[in-house]
Each structure stands twice: as structure tokens, then as C-alpha cells.
N, CA, C and O atoms as a GROMACS GRO file, in nm:
protein
  424
    1MET      N    1   5.011   2.258 -10.137
    1MET     CA    2   4.976   2.381 -10.025
    1MET      C    3   4.910   2.293  -9.924
    1MET      O    4   4.951   2.313  -9.810
    2GLY      N    5   4.815   2.197  -9.937
    2GLY     CA    6   4.729   2.122  -9.838
    2GLY      C    7   4.821   2.095  -9.730
    2GLY      O    8   4.790   2.135  -9.618
    3ASN      N    9   4.938   2.030  -9.749
    3ASN     CA   10   5.016   1.966  -9.642
    3ASN      C   11   5.048   2.078  -9.547
    3ASN      O   12   5.014   2.067  -9.429
    4ASP      N   13   5.113   2.191  -9.593
    4ASP     CA   14   5.130   2.312  -9.508
    4ASP      C   15   5.027   2.365  -9.423
    4ASP      O   16   5.046   2.406  -9.308
    5LEU      N   17   4.910   2.362  -9.487
    5LEU     CA   18   4.792   2.405  -9.409
    5LEU      C   19   4.734   2.321  -9.309
    5LEU      O   20   4.666   2.365  -9.216
    6GLN      N   21   4.764   2.180  -9.331
    6GLN     CA   22   4.739   2.090  -9.221
    6GLN      C   23   4.760   2.126  -9.073
    6GLN      O   24   4.691   2.085  -8.980
    7LYS      N   25   4.859   2.205  -9.066
    7LYS     CA   26   4.889   2.242  -8.930
    7LYS      C   27   4.794   2.332  -8.869
    7LYS      O   28   4.797   2.348  -8.747
    8HIS      N   29   4.704   2.399  -8.945
    8HIS     CA   30   4.595   2.490  -8.905
    8HIS      C   31   4.462   2.415  -8.867
    8HIS      O   32   4.366   2.470  -8.812
    9ILE      N   33   4.468   2.276  -8.905
    9ILE     CA   34   4.336   2.194  -8.879
    9ILE      C   35   4.361   2.112  -8.751
    9ILE      O   36   4.468   2.056  -8.727
   10PRO      N   37   4.253   2.111  -8.670
   10PRO     CA   38   4.120   2.156  -8.693
   10PRO      C   39   4.124   2.307  -8.674
   10PRO      O   40   4.216   2.365  -8.616
   11LEU      N   41   4.012   2.370  -8.729
   11LEU     CA   42   3.986   2.507  -8.696
   11LEU      C   43   3.890   2.518  -8.577
   11LEU      O   44   3.813   2.425  -8.553
   12THR      N   45   3.893   2.615  -8.512
   12THR     CA   46   3.790   2.637  -8.401
   12THR      C   47   3.656   2.652  -8.493
   12THR      O   48   3.658   2.686  -8.611
   13GLU      N   49   3.543   2.621  -8.421
   13GLU     CA   50   3.415   2.614  -8.469
   13GLU      C   51   3.394   2.765  -8.529
   13GLU      O   52   3.366   2.786  -8.646
   14THR      N   53   3.412   2.856  -8.440
   14THR     CA   54   3.383   2.999  -8.485
   14THR      C   55   3.465   3.037  -8.609
   14THR      O   56   3.406   3.083  -8.707
   15MET      N   57   3.597   3.020  -8.611
   15MET     CA   58   3.666   3.034  -8.732
   15MET      C   59   3.627   2.982  -8.844
   15MET      O   60   3.626   3.048  -8.947
   16PHE      N   61   3.586   2.840  -8.837
   16PHE     CA   62   3.546   2.771  -8.956
   16PHE      C   63   3.398   2.842  -8.998
   16PHE      O   64   3.374   2.862  -9.117
   17LEU      N   65   3.324   2.870  -8.916
   17LEU     CA   66   3.196   2.918  -8.970
   17LEU      C   67   3.204   3.062  -9.022
   17LEU      O   68   3.129   3.097  -9.113
   18VAL      N   69   3.296   3.149  -8.964
   18VAL     CA   70   3.303   3.278  -9.009
   18VAL      C   71   3.370   3.266  -9.139
   18VAL      O   72   3.344   3.350  -9.225
   19LEU      N   73   3.452   3.173  -9.163
   19LEU     CA   74   3.545   3.168  -9.291
   19LEU      C   75   3.456   3.107  -9.396
   19LEU      O   76   3.470   3.136  -9.515
   20LEU      N   77   3.362   3.020  -9.351
   20LEU     CA   78   3.252   2.941  -9.444
   20LEU      C   79   3.163   3.053  -9.505
   20LEU      O   80   3.118   3.048  -9.619
   21THR      N   81   3.141   3.149  -9.422
   21THR     CA   82   3.040   3.240  -9.457
   21THR      C   83   3.106   3.336  -9.558
   21THR      O   84   3.028   3.409  -9.619
   22MET      N   85   3.239   3.348  -9.588
   22MET     CA   86   3.303   3.436  -9.642
   22MET      C   87   3.380   3.373  -9.774
   22MET      O   88   3.482   3.416  -9.828
   23LEU      N   89   3.303   3.265  -9.806
   23LEU     CA   90   3.344   3.210  -9.938
   23LEU      C   91   3.291   3.297 -10.044
   23LEU      O   92   3.356   3.311 -10.148
   24GLU      N   93   3.181   3.356 -10.028
   24GLU     CA   94   3.133   3.486 -10.100
   24GLU      C   95   3.152   3.605 -10.034
   24GLU      O   96   3.172   3.606  -9.913
   25GLU      N   97   3.147   3.734 -10.121
   25GLU     CA   98   3.163   3.860 -10.034
   25GLU      C   99   3.064   3.866  -9.923
   25GLU      O  100   2.948   3.828  -9.936
   26ASN      N  101   3.111   3.915  -9.815
   26ASN     CA  102   3.033   3.924  -9.689
   26ASN      C  103   3.082   4.023  -9.592
   26ASN      O  104   3.198   4.063  -9.592
   27TYR      N  105   2.988   4.063  -9.506
   27TYR     CA  106   3.014   4.159  -9.400
   27TYR      C  107   2.986   4.126  -9.262
   27TYR      O  108   2.911   4.030  -9.245
   28GLY      N  109   3.030   4.185  -9.164
   28GLY     CA  110   3.006   4.148  -9.038
   28GLY      C  111   2.866   4.112  -8.984
   28GLY      O  112   2.848   4.002  -8.933
   29TYR      N  113   2.769   4.201  -8.993
   29TYR     CA  114   2.631   4.161  -8.935
   29TYR      C  115   2.574   4.048  -9.021
   29TYR      O  116   2.507   3.961  -8.965
   30LYS      N  117   2.597   4.043  -9.150
   30LYS     CA  118   2.528   3.938  -9.232
   30LYS      C  119   2.617   3.798  -9.198
   30LYS      O  120   2.563   3.687  -9.201
   31VAL      N  121   2.747   3.813  -9.168
   31VAL     CA  122   2.815   3.690  -9.126
   31VAL      C  123   2.754   3.637  -9.002
   31VAL      O  124   2.737   3.515  -8.995
   32SER      N  125   2.718   3.717  -8.900
   32SER     CA  126   2.656   3.656  -8.780
   32SER      C  127   2.513   3.607  -8.797
   32SER      O  128   2.476   3.508  -8.734
   33GLN      N  129   2.422   3.677  -8.887
   33GLN     CA  130   2.316   3.622  -8.932
   33GLN      C  131   2.316   3.475  -8.995
   33GLN      O  132   2.235   3.388  -8.962
   34GLU      N  133   2.419   3.457  -9.092
   34GLU     CA  134   2.434   3.337  -9.161
   34GLU      C  135   2.467   3.225  -9.066
   34GLU      O  136   2.403   3.120  -9.062
   35VAL      N  137   2.580   3.257  -8.982
   35VAL     CA  138   2.606   3.161  -8.879
   35VAL      C  139   2.498   3.108  -8.797
   35VAL      O  140   2.479   2.987  -8.780
   36GLU      N  141   2.424   3.205  -8.745
   36GLU     CA  142   2.296   3.174  -8.658
   36GLU      C  143   2.217   3.087  -8.752
   36GLU      O  144   2.164   2.988  -8.700
   37GLU      N  145   2.201   3.105  -8.875
   37GLU     CA  146   2.100   3.013  -8.976
   37GLU      C  147   2.182   2.879  -8.985
   37GLU      O  148   2.127   2.774  -8.952
   38ILE      N  149   2.307   2.879  -9.026
   38ILE     CA  150   2.368   2.764  -9.060
   38ILE      C  151   2.359   2.664  -8.920
   38ILE      O  152   2.336   2.543  -8.928
   39THR      N  153   2.379   2.730  -8.803
   39THR     CA  154   2.378   2.639  -8.687
   39THR      C  155   2.230   2.625  -8.610
   39THR      O  156   2.218   2.581  -8.496
   40ASN      N  157   2.131   2.666  -8.686
   40ASN     CA  158   1.979   2.663  -8.641
   40ASN      C  159   1.983   2.728  -8.500
   40ASN      O  160   1.930   2.675  -8.402
   41GLY      N  161   2.053   2.848  -8.497
   41GLY     CA  162   2.047   2.921  -8.374
   41GLY      C  163   2.122   2.874  -8.254
   41GLY      O  164   2.126   2.937  -8.148
   42ARG      N  165   2.189   2.748  -8.278
   42ARG     CA  166   2.282   2.717  -8.177
   42ARG      C  167   2.382   2.814  -8.127
   42ARG      O  168   2.397   2.839  -8.008
   43ILE      N  169   2.461   2.876  -8.242
   43ILE     CA  170   2.561   2.971  -8.211
   43ILE      C  171   2.513   3.136  -8.261
   43ILE      O  172   2.474   3.162  -8.375
   44ILE      N  173   2.522   3.212  -8.176
   44ILE     CA  174   2.505   3.353  -8.196
   44ILE      C  175   2.621   3.427  -8.152
   44ILE      O  176   2.650   3.440  -8.034
   45LEU      N  177   2.693   3.478  -8.254
   45LEU     CA  178   2.809   3.541  -8.230
   45LEU      C  179   2.799   3.679  -8.191
   45LEU      O  180   2.744   3.763  -8.262
   46GLY      N  181   2.857   3.706  -8.065
   46GLY     CA  182   2.859   3.860  -8.019
   46GLY      C  183   2.949   3.933  -8.100
   46GLY      O  184   3.031   3.874  -8.171
   47PRO      N  185   2.940   4.065  -8.096
   47PRO     CA  186   3.020   4.153  -8.163
   47PRO      C  187   3.180   4.129  -8.146
   47PRO      O  188   3.261   4.134  -8.239
   48GLY      N  189   3.212   4.103  -8.005
   48GLY     CA  190   3.371   4.094  -7.998
   48GLY      C  191   3.422   3.950  -8.048
   48GLY      O  192   3.534   3.942  -8.099
   49THR      N  193   3.344   3.844  -8.034
   49THR     CA  194   3.383   3.731  -8.088
   49THR      C  195   3.371   3.734  -8.253
   49THR      O  196   3.457   3.673  -8.317
   50LEU      N  197   3.276   3.797  -8.313
   50LEU     CA  198   3.257   3.794  -8.451
   50LEU      C  199   3.365   3.887  -8.506
   50LEU      O  200   3.435   3.846  -8.598
   51TYR      N  201   3.380   4.001  -8.460
   51TYR     CA  202   3.510   4.103  -8.517
   51TYR      C  203   3.625   4.062  -8.482
   51TYR      O  204   3.717   4.093  -8.558
   52GLY      N  205   3.660   3.980  -8.356
   52GLY     CA  206   3.792   3.928  -8.328
   52GLY      C  207   3.820   3.819  -8.430
   52GLY      O  208   3.933   3.811  -8.478
   53ALA      N  209   3.727   3.739  -8.463
   53ALA     CA  210   3.749   3.625  -8.565
   53ALA      C  211   3.790   3.697  -8.692
   53ALA      O  212   3.899   3.668  -8.742
   54ILE      N  213   3.712   3.791  -8.750
   54ILE     CA  214   3.723   3.870  -8.873
   54ILE      C  215   3.871   3.923  -8.869
   54ILE      O  216   3.947   3.896  -8.962
   55ASN      N  217   3.908   3.992  -8.773
   55ASN     CA  218   4.036   4.063  -8.765
   55ASN      C  219   4.151   3.936  -8.772
   55ASN      O  220   4.252   3.947  -8.842
   56ASN      N  221   4.128   3.836  -8.704
   56ASN     CA  222   4.214   3.729  -8.694
   56ASN      C  223   4.237   3.659  -8.822
   56ASN      O  224   4.349   3.623  -8.859
   57LEU      N  225   4.110   3.638  -8.898
   57LEU     CA  226   4.129   3.570  -9.034
   57LEU      C  227   4.201   3.673  -9.125
   57LEU      O  228   4.284   3.629  -9.204
   58ASN      N  229   4.179   3.788  -9.120
   58ASN     CA  230   4.237   3.887  -9.205
   58ASN      C  231   4.385   3.904  -9.185
   58ASN      O  232   4.455   3.926  -9.284
   59LYS      N  233   4.437   3.897  -9.069
   59LYS     CA  234   4.566   3.897  -9.014
   59LYS      C  235   4.644   3.784  -9.071
   59LYS      O  236   4.762   3.797  -9.104
   60LYS      N  237   4.571   3.664  -9.084
   60LYS     CA  238   4.633   3.540  -9.116
   60LYS      C  239   4.636   3.544  -9.269
   60LYS      O  240   4.706   3.460  -9.324
   61GLY      N  241   4.577   3.618  -9.332
   61GLY     CA  242   4.562   3.622  -9.474
   61GLY      C  243   4.469   3.517  -9.523
   61GLY      O  244   4.493   3.469  -9.633
   62TRP      N  245   4.371   3.477  -9.460
   62TRP     CA  246   4.264   3.383  -9.496
   62TRP      C  247   4.150   3.434  -9.565
   62TRP      O  248   4.078   3.378  -9.648
   63ILE      N  249   4.144   3.584  -9.502
   63ILE     CA  250   4.026   3.648  -9.587
   63ILE      C  251   4.091   3.796  -9.625
   63ILE      O  252   4.193   3.836  -9.569
   64GLU      N  253   4.027   3.864  -9.716
   64GLU     CA  254   4.078   3.977  -9.752
   64GLU      C  255   3.967   4.085  -9.767
   64GLU      O  256   3.852   4.054  -9.796
   65LEU      N  257   4.009   4.213  -9.747
   65LEU     CA  258   3.913   4.320  -9.753
   65LEU      C  259   3.883   4.353  -9.907
   65LEU      O  260   3.980   4.370  -9.980
   66VAL      N  261   3.762   4.361  -9.957
   66VAL     CA  262   3.741   4.401 -10.100
   66VAL      C  263   3.670   4.518 -10.118
   66VAL      O  264   3.664   4.573 -10.228
   67ASP      N  265   3.604   4.568  -9.998
   67ASP     CA  266   3.532   4.710 -10.014
   67ASP      C  267   3.499   4.743  -9.899
   67ASP      O  268   3.465   4.664  -9.811
   68LYS      N  269   3.507   4.884  -9.886
   68LYS     CA  270   3.461   4.966  -9.773
   68LYS      C  271   3.366   5.073  -9.810
   68LYS      O  272   3.409   5.163  -9.882
   69ASP      N  273   3.240   5.076  -9.771
   69ASP     CA  274   3.143   5.178  -9.829
   69ASP      C  275   3.151   5.302  -9.729
   69ASP      O  276   3.227   5.296  -9.633
   70ASP      N  277   3.074   5.414  -9.753
   70ASP     CA  278   3.076   5.536  -9.704
   70ASP      C  279   3.033   5.520  -9.546
   70ASP      O  280   3.067   5.602  -9.460
   71SER      N  281   2.955   5.406  -9.520
   71SER     CA  282   2.910   5.389  -9.389
   71SER      C  283   3.011   5.319  -9.310
   71SER      O  284   2.992   5.310  -9.188
   72GLY      N  285   3.115   5.268  -9.360
   72GLY     CA  286   3.217   5.195  -9.285
   72GLY      C  287   3.214   5.066  -9.295
   72GLY      O  288   3.306   5.001  -9.245
   73LYS      N  289   3.096   4.995  -9.368
   73LYS     CA  290   3.068   4.856  -9.369
   73LYS      C  291   3.189   4.800  -9.455
   73LYS      O  292   3.212   4.831  -9.572
   74LYS      N  293   3.256   4.719  -9.382
   74LYS     CA  294   3.369   4.645  -9.450
   74LYS      C  295   3.330   4.502  -9.505
   74LYS      O  296   3.286   4.412  -9.433
   75VAL      N  297   3.353   4.492  -9.645
   75VAL     CA  298   3.324   4.366  -9.702
   75VAL      C  299   3.436   4.279  -9.730
   75VAL      O  300   3.530   4.333  -9.789
   76TYR      N  301   3.450   4.141  -9.696
   76TYR     CA  302   3.542   4.061  -9.703
   76TYR      C  303   3.525   3.943  -9.802
   76TYR      O  304   3.410   3.929  -9.844
   77ILE      N  305   3.615   3.857  -9.846
   77ILE     CA  306   3.604   3.737  -9.908
   77ILE      C  307   3.720   3.639  -9.883
   77ILE      O  308   3.836   3.680  -9.884
   78ALA      N  309   3.693   3.531  -9.863
   78ALA     CA  310   3.803   3.424  -9.844
   78ALA      C  311   3.908   3.440  -9.955
   78ALA      O  312   3.878   3.464 -10.072
   79THR      N  313   4.044   3.422  -9.906
   79THR     CA  314   4.151   3.401 -10.007
   79THR      C  315   4.150   3.272 -10.045
   79THR      O  316   4.073   3.194  -9.990
   80ASP      N  317   4.244   3.227 -10.157
   80ASP     CA  318   4.266   3.100 -10.193
   80ASP      C  319   4.290   3.001 -10.059
   80ASP      O  320   4.238   2.892 -10.037
   81ILE      N  321   4.380   3.071  -9.984
   81ILE     CA  322   4.412   2.982  -9.862
   81ILE      C  323   4.311   2.946  -9.781
   81ILE      O  324   4.306   2.831  -9.736
   82GLY      N  325   4.215   3.042  -9.749
   82GLY     CA  326   4.094   3.040  -9.675
   82GLY      C  327   4.014   2.933  -9.726
   82GLY      O  328   3.972   2.840  -9.656
   83ARG      N  329   3.989   2.952  -9.874
   83ARG     CA  330   3.909   2.851  -9.927
   83ARG      C  331   3.970   2.693  -9.918
   83ARG      O  332   3.898   2.594  -9.902
   84GLU      N  333   4.088   2.689  -9.930
   84GLU     CA  334   4.154   2.560  -9.900
   84GLU      C  335   4.136   2.505  -9.759
   84GLU      O  336   4.105   2.387  -9.740
   85LEU      N  337   4.154   2.589  -9.662
   85LEU     CA  338   4.119   2.559  -9.544
   85LEU      C  339   3.995   2.509  -9.512
   85LEU      O  340   3.989   2.409  -9.440
   86VAL      N  341   3.871   2.576  -9.564
   86VAL     CA  342   3.751   2.538  -9.558
   86VAL      C  343   3.735   2.378  -9.607
   86VAL      O  344   3.670   2.291  -9.548
   87SER      N  345   3.802   2.367  -9.715
   87SER     CA  346   3.781   2.229  -9.767
   87SER      C  347   3.857   2.130  -9.698
   87SER      O  348   3.805   2.019  -9.686
   88LEU      N  349   3.972   2.150  -9.651
   88LEU     CA  350   4.035   2.070  -9.555
   88LEU      C  351   3.950   2.037  -9.434
   88LEU      O  352   3.935   1.920  -9.398
   89GLU      N  353   3.892   2.142  -9.369
   89GLU     CA  354   3.808   2.116  -9.253
   89GLU      C  355   3.676   2.034  -9.281
   89GLU      O  356   3.633   1.952  -9.200
   90ILE      N  357   3.622   2.059  -9.388
   90ILE     CA  358   3.502   1.993  -9.443
   90ILE      C  359   3.545   1.844  -9.448
   90ILE      O  360   3.482   1.758  -9.387
   91ASN      N  361   3.649   1.819  -9.518
   91ASN     CA  362   3.707   1.686  -9.527
   91ASN      C  363   3.728   1.619  -9.420
   91ASN      O  364   3.684   1.504  -9.412
   92ARG      N  365   3.803   1.681  -9.307
   92ARG     CA  366   3.822   1.640  -9.180
   92ARG      C  367   3.681   1.572  -9.107
   92ARG      O  368   3.669   1.461  -9.054
   93MET      N  369   3.583   1.677  -9.124
   93MET     CA  370   3.468   1.647  -9.046
   93MET      C  371   3.399   1.522  -9.124
   93MET      O  372   3.337   1.437  -9.060
   94LYS      N  373   3.411   1.517  -9.248
   94LYS     CA  374   3.335   1.421  -9.312
   94LYS      C  375   3.412   1.274  -9.255
   94LYS      O  376   3.347   1.174  -9.223
   95ASN      N  377   3.535   1.280  -9.252
   95ASN     CA  378   3.603   1.154  -9.232
   95ASN      C  379   3.566   1.115  -9.083
   95ASN      O  380   3.559   0.996  -9.052
   96LEU      N  381   3.542   1.214  -8.993
   96LEU     CA  382   3.496   1.181  -8.844
   96LEU      C  383   3.354   1.114  -8.848
   96LEU      O  384   3.335   1.012  -8.783
   97VAL      N  385   3.257   1.167  -8.920
   97VAL     CA  386   3.134   1.131  -8.933
   97VAL      C  387   3.154   0.989  -8.985
   97VAL      O  388   3.119   0.897  -8.911
   98LEU      N  389   3.205   0.962  -9.104
   98LEU     CA  390   3.208   0.832  -9.156
   98LEU      C  391   3.278   0.726  -9.057
   98LEU      O  392   3.236   0.610  -9.053
   99LYS      N  393   3.373   0.764  -8.986
   99LYS     CA  394   3.415   0.662  -8.894
   99LYS      C  395   3.326   0.639  -8.770
   99LYS      O  396   3.327   0.531  -8.710
  100GLY      N  397   3.238   0.761  -8.727
  100GLY     CA  398   3.160   0.732  -8.631
  100GLY      C  399   3.039   0.651  -8.675
  100GLY      O  400   2.990   0.568  -8.598
  101GLU      N  401   2.986   0.673  -8.803
  101GLU     CA  402   2.900   0.578  -8.843
  101GLU      C  403   2.932   0.425  -8.861
  101GLU      O  404   2.851   0.334  -8.843
  102LYS      N  405   3.062   0.411  -8.900
  102LYS     CA  406   3.106   0.284  -8.933
  102LYS      C  407   3.132   0.206  -8.787
  102LYS      O  408   3.123   0.083  -8.777
  103LYS      N  409   3.160   0.283  -8.691
  103LYS     CA  410   3.193   0.238  -8.549
  103LYS      C  411   3.067   0.196  -8.500
  103LYS      O  412   3.053   0.081  -8.457
  104PHE      N  413   2.972   0.280  -8.502
  104PHE     CA  414   2.830   0.268  -8.429
  104PHE      C  415   2.716   0.193  -8.532
  104PHE      O  416   2.600   0.175  -8.497
  105LYS      N  417   2.761   0.159  -8.645
  105LYS     CA  418   2.683   0.099  -8.744
  105LYS      C  419   2.545   0.185  -8.765
  105LYS      O  420   2.433   0.140  -8.742
  106ILE      N  421   2.571   0.305  -8.808
  106ILE     CA  422   2.459   0.390  -8.814
  106ILE      C  423   2.433   0.394  -8.974
  106ILE      O  424   2.340   0.461  -9.019
   0.00000   0.00000   0.00000
């Protein structure tokens, strides 16, 4: 499966971060809070960006809806494909860091 998914790598930063926060069940507002926390406040997702990413991930089959409560809150979780993409992207970034450290002797 990994080779077929390589064509989606690299993910955009927004797609990666939203997908990362959905490795466990999660919903929109909480996703935005977690992204802000993960990035130390560097990235604050506006509603259009956040819900656009969620809709895109859902259409691609990288996340799936697991619950919708009476208030309309939709809870999603990463699919197996989504999890594999997170893993591939993390490995890609690790490789870049290792090459950078080697090149600059850090």
C-alpha cells in the first residue's frame, strides 16, 4: 500500500496536521485547538481552512465520520489509509532532518 500512497507525499502542512490530530476520534474545534498547541501557536486554522481540510480528507477516504451528536458536532477518525499517510509523512520529515543534520554537522 505504501508505494501507491507515495504519490500523495508530501502532504500540505495543514492536511498533515489535521490528519495527525485525527489519529484518535476528534471534531473540528478540538482539531483547531490541537493544531495550535502542536505548532506552539504558529498555526491557527480559520474555519474555512479547517473545515475545507476536513471535507477534503473525508472525500479522499483518509478520515471517516464516526458520530454526529444532536448539536451537529461531527466526530471523525483517520482511516487505515490516513494513518499510513501520517506515517509516510513523518518518515519523510525525519529523513529531511537527518540529512540536514548530516550536511550541517549538527
